[in-house]
N, C-alpha and C positions, 0 to 999 in steps of 0.2 A: 665740426658736426653743427655744433649752434651758431648763431651770429650775434656775435656780441654785440654789435651797436645795436640790435633791437632789441636785446636783454637789457641795455643799458640804459634804452628809454624807456621801456618796461617798469625797472626798478625806479628808476630818477621819477616817474610819474607817481607809483603809490608813494614813496618816501616825501613827496612833495604835498600829499592831499593835505588839506587845512588841518590841520588839529592830529596826526600823524605821528611824526618824528619831528622831536623837537633837540635834540644833542643828547649826547651822552652813550651810553653803550646801549647798542641795536641789539634788540630780541627779535629774533624770525625763527621762522620756521620752515624746516624742507618736506615736502611729502612724496614719501617713495611708491608707487604703485607698483606691487609686488607681481604685475602681469608682465611688466618688463623684463627681457632676459638680462642676466648681468651683464653678459659681452655689451651692453647697451647701456643699462643705468648707470655703472660703474664710470666710466668713461663722459658719458652726459652730468653725471654728477662731478666730476674733476674738473672738466672743463667750465661747468658753472661757477663753482668756488672759486678756479681761477679768474675767471672774467671779473667775479665780484670784487674778490680782493687785489685787482688791477685798476676798481674803478674809482675808488677812492679810501679814505682813513679811514671813515665809521666800518670799513670791513674787516679792519684791522684787529680789532676785537670787540667780538660778537658772542653773543649767547646764542648758540645754535641749536634748537631742539629739533629732532629727527623723528619723523614716523614712518614707520614701515605700513603700508595697507594692503594687508593679505586677503582680508574677505570683510562682509558687510558686520562689523561690530567688533573687527580684530585688528587692531592698530596695535603695532608694537611701538610704545615712545622710549624716547631718551635724549638726554642732553650731550650733545657731540661737539668736542673742537673740530672747527673746520681742516685742521691738517689729517684728521684722521680718515676725513674723507677725500683731502689731494693723495695723500698716500695708498687708499683703496682699503685700508684695514678696516675702515666701517664695514666694509661687504661681505666681510670673514663669514658670517651668517648668514648670509641675505639667501633666500630661498625662493626663487619663481615659483608663483601660485595662478594657475590662468583659472580666473574667475571672474564672471560679470557679477561687478559691484555695483552698488547702490551710489551715487555721486552725494544725493541728499544725505544720506546719511554719514558721508564722512565730513559735509561741511556743517551740518549740525555738530560733531564730536570738535571740530576745530573752532568753531565762535565757541562752546563750552569751555574749553580748555586753553584754549591758544588766541584770545583777545587780546592778551597783552602784547603779541607779536605784532610787530609793525610793517613784516612784510613776511607772505608766507610763499613760498613756490612750489608746486605740484609737479612733480616730473610724472607722467603720465603717457600710455599709449593710446589714450580716448575711448578705450575700450568700456565703459559702463552704462549703466542706464540712467535713467530716471524716472522715477513711478510715483513720487509726490510733489507736484510741482510747487503747492503753498507751503510746504516744508522748506523746499530749495529756496524759496524768495524769503522766507523766513528767519532762514539760516543765513542768507546774504546779509540782510539788513540788522545793523544800520552800518555796521564797519567791515563787515568781513568781504563784501564785494569790492572795496577800495583796496584790499590790502592784497591780493592772490594775484599771482603772474603763472600762468599755464604753459608749461614747456611739454606739449605734443611731441613724442617721439616716433615716426615711421621705422620699423625697422627694416621695413624691406627697401624701402629708399634711399633709408641712412639719412633723413634729414629732421630735422627740428622746426616745429611753428612756434612760434611765442606768441601769445596771447592774452589779455588781461579777462578775454570771456570765456565761460564755459561753454563746450560744443553740444548740441542736441545729436 
């Protein structure tokens, strides 16, 4: 489903941004857009975690913040062990919610509460809107925009596009 080489390159670019990751236990965040159906998000997350663990030693011991993006202002946050995602038990209470959400509100929350994360993965279908371009740009600066990797899942084509940029 995911192209591991593109994921690896995007993650390496993020981790090697000047002043970002300097060693030690990696703190990262993974955002799950609840627009994605369970049969898409679960294997995508499992494959992503598997690819990261194969990438190198820094992914052997990670502080993983998980965020389920349910609606504007509705984020379910937790600290989760990577094996819970790999085994699928993390998704036991996952519920798909088809809502058109505002990306800038998510990024504002990530900037406030997950600024310490050195890598932020956002698994989404790209079905969000942007209403406040100024808030979006403020949320991405100074560091957040350099730490994010988007995994855009196309459920119909069964493909994933990996990007460092937000789709408009």
